[in-house]
C-alpha positions in Angstrom: 0.0 0.0 0.0 1.3 3.4 -1.0 0.7 6.1 1.7 1.6 9.7 0.6 2.3 12.7 2.8 1.6 15.8 0.9 4.5 18.3 1.0 3.3 21.8 0.1 5.8 23.7 2.4 3.3 23.9 5.3 3.6 20.8 7.4 5.6 18.7 9.9 6.6 16.2 7.3 9.6 14.6 9.1 7.8 14.0 12.5 4.7 12.6 10.8 6.8 10.3 8.6 8.8 9.2 11.7 5.6 8.3 13.5 4.4 6.2 10.6 7.7 4.4 10.5 7.3 3.6 14.2 4.0 1.8 13.5 5.6 -0.2 10.6 4.1 1.9 7.8 6.0 3.0 4.8 5.1 6.5 3.7 6.5 8.7 0.9 6.5 12.4 0.5 4.5 13.6 -2.5 4.4 17.0 -4.0 3.0 16.7 -7.6 -0.5 15.8 -8.9 1.1 12.7 -10.6 2.6 11.5 -7.3 -0.7 12.1 -5.5 -2.7 10.1 -8.1 -0.3 7.1 -7.6 -1.1 6.8 -3.8 -3.6 4.5 -2.1 -4.0 6.8 0.9 -3.1 10.5 1.5 -2.2 12.5 4.6 -2.5 16.3 4.4 -0.6 17.9 7.2 -0.3 21.6 7.9 1.1 24.2 10.2 0.6 27.9 9.7 -2.0 30.3 8.2 -5.0 29.1 6.1 -4.5 31.6 3.3 -0.8 30.7 2.8 -1.7 27.0 2.8 -4.5 27.5 0.3 -2.1 29.4 -2.0 0.6 26.7 -1.8 -2.0 24.0 -2.6 -3.2 25.9 -5.6 0.4 26.0 -7.0 0.9 23.3 -9.5 -2.7 22.1 -9.1 -2.3 20.2 -5.9 -5.7 21.3 -4.7 -7.5 19.8 -7.7 -5.4 16.6 -7.4 -6.4 16.2 -3.7 -10.1 16.7 -4.6 -9.9 14.2 -7.4 -8.1 11.7 -5.1 -10.9 12.1 -2.4 -13.6 11.8 -5.0 -12.2 8.6 -6.2 -13.0 7.0 -2.9 -9.5 6.7 -1.5 -8.9 7.6 2.1 -7.7 11.2 2.8 -6.6 12.3 6.3 -6.2 16.0 7.1 -4.2 16.8 10.2 -4.3 20.2 12.1 -4.3 22.9 9.4 -4.7 20.0 7.0 -8.1 19.3 8.6 -9.1 22.9 8.4 -8.3 23.0 4.6 -10.9 20.3 4.1 -13.6 22.9 4.7 -14.9 25.7 2.5 -13.4 28.8 4.1 -11.8 30.2 7.3 -12.3 33.3 9.4 -8.5 33.5 9.5 -8.4 34.4 5.8 -11.3 36.1 4.2 -11.5 35.3 0.6 -9.2 32.3 0.8 -10.9 29.1 -0.4 -10.5 25.7 1.1 -10.8 22.3 -0.6 -14.6 22.2 0.1 -14.6 18.5 0.7 -16.6 18.9 3.9 -19.4 21.6 4.1 -18.6 24.1 6.8 -16.1 26.8 7.8 -13.3 27.4 10.2 -13.9 29.9 13.0 -11.8 31.6 15.7 -12.2 30.7 19.4 -14.6 33.2 20.9 -13.4 35.3 23.8 -16.6 36.1 25.7 -17.5 36.9 29.3 -17.3 33.2 30.2 -13.9 32.4 28.8 -11.9 35.6 28.8 -9.2 33.7 30.7 -8.4 31.5 27.8 -5.1 31.8 26.1 -5.1 31.7 22.3 -3.7 29.7 20.7 -5.1 26.6 22.4 -1.9 24.8 23.1 -1.2 21.6 25.0 -2.8 18.3 26.0 -6.6 18.2 26.0 -9.2 15.6 26.5 -11.1 14.5 23.4 -14.4 12.5 23.3 -15.1 10.3 20.3 -17.9 8.6 18.5 -17.7 4.9 17.4 -15.5 5.1 14.2 -12.9 2.7 12.9 -10.2 5.4 13.1 -10.6 5.3 16.9 -10.7 1.5 17.2 -9.1 0.2 20.4 -9.2 3.6 22.2 -11.3 4.5 25.2 -14.4 6.8 24.7 -12.2 9.8 25.8 -8.4 10.3 25.6 -5.8 13.1 25.6 -4.2 14.4 22.4 -1.9 17.4 21.8 -3.4 20.6 20.3 -1.9 23.8 18.8 -4.5 26.0 17.1 -6.4 29.3 17.3 -9.2 28.2 14.9 -11.5 25.2 14.8 -14.1 23.7 12.4 -17.8 24.6 12.5 -19.9 22.1 10.6 -23.0 19.9 10.7 -22.9 17.4 13.6 -23.3 14.5 11.2 -19.6 15.0 10.2 -18.3 15.3 13.8 -16.6 12.2 15.2 -14.6 13.8 17.9 -15.0 16.9 20.2 -13.1 18.7 22.9 -13.7 21.6 25.3 -11.8 24.9 25.5 -14.1 27.5 26.8 -16.6 25.9 24.4 -17.2 22.5 22.9 -15.4 22.4 19.5 -15.0 20.0 16.7 -11.8 18.0 17.1 -12.3 15.3 14.5 -14.5 14.9 11.4 -15.4 12.4 8.8 -17.3 12.5 5.5 -17.2 9.0 4.0 -13.6 8.4 3.0 -12.4 11.9 4.2 -11.1 12.2 7.7 -9.8 15.2 9.6 -8.1 15.5 13.0 -7.4 18.9 14.7 -4.8 17.7 17.2 -1.4 16.4 16.2 -1.2 12.6 16.3 2.5 12.7 15.7 2.9 14.7 19.0 0.4 12.6 21.0 2.5 9.6 21.9 0.9 6.2 21.9 -2.6 7.4 21.4 -1.6 9.4 18.4 0.3 6.4 17.0 -2.8 4.3 17.4 -4.9 6.7 15.4 -2.3 6.7 12.6 -2.2 2.9 12.7 -6.0 2.7 12.4 -5.9 5.0 9.4 -3.3 3.0 7.7 -5.3 -0.2 8.3 -8.6 1.2 7.0 -10.0 -0.8 4.1 
């Protein structure tokens, strides 16, 4: 099985690849539409700003290649900013367009009277609750993962397979058929993160 990690100058490629190696998976870094098309599964990582990421994906037609890959029925896994790019747009970057593979948008954490004490970005370990989905097989109903983000997805509840709390309940994991997204970093989340990656690799 060929697992591709998309390199568009916006992700923790090395740490993600090392995590996959730890679980016995062989992953290759891909950066062209042709390389993407040749993969069986894709991981879209991401760290940074939504608009920069969207621009980098548009260069060389990577955005259209990812859409075609997802529409073919193959599994796609967006991580952190990569998850946010699965949606239509983000408050971080007015006018920037996401991949629109999952209906919804990305919004900023709200500082209101109830949660003025919150530090943004949301950074560190947080408890995430999950639904019954194969990507969480073998994990308890709630577990801790490592987060670093100021924005989170807002979408219909039918796509939400994981949630966490930080002043408000927010979407931490999503799924639309063969398309998955995870807001926290599995490659920074020790054994729990490795288990999620292993489950993704083993999806059939």
